[in-house]
Phi, psi and omega in degrees: 000126179261138177249121179275135176258130180258137180277040184292322183298311180300319179296315180298316180296319181290326176294319178295319180297316179296317179297320179295319178297315179298316179297315180298319178295319178298316179295320179297317178296319180298313179297321179297316178296319178299315180297320177299314181293325177295320178295318178298317178297317180299324179291337180276340183266121180294144178055035179274123180230012180281145180248329180278150188296318182297316179294320179297316179294321177299316179297319179296319179298314180297320179296317179295324177296320178297317180296321179298319179295323180294324182289325183284000000 
């Protein structure tokens, strides 16, 4: 009786590795775009000196609220 061995594991593993690489590159591009947009936003806010994203977004929200009040 012959037992056939299928090379399914290496293919599956290599597919997972490739999928992980694609995912990692996509995530890296996404983070890079977010960082670019955060820098652009920071440049639009006067006297902005925050470096972490949550503080930067909070500062942007407050600035936009001030601008809305000025317009009204």
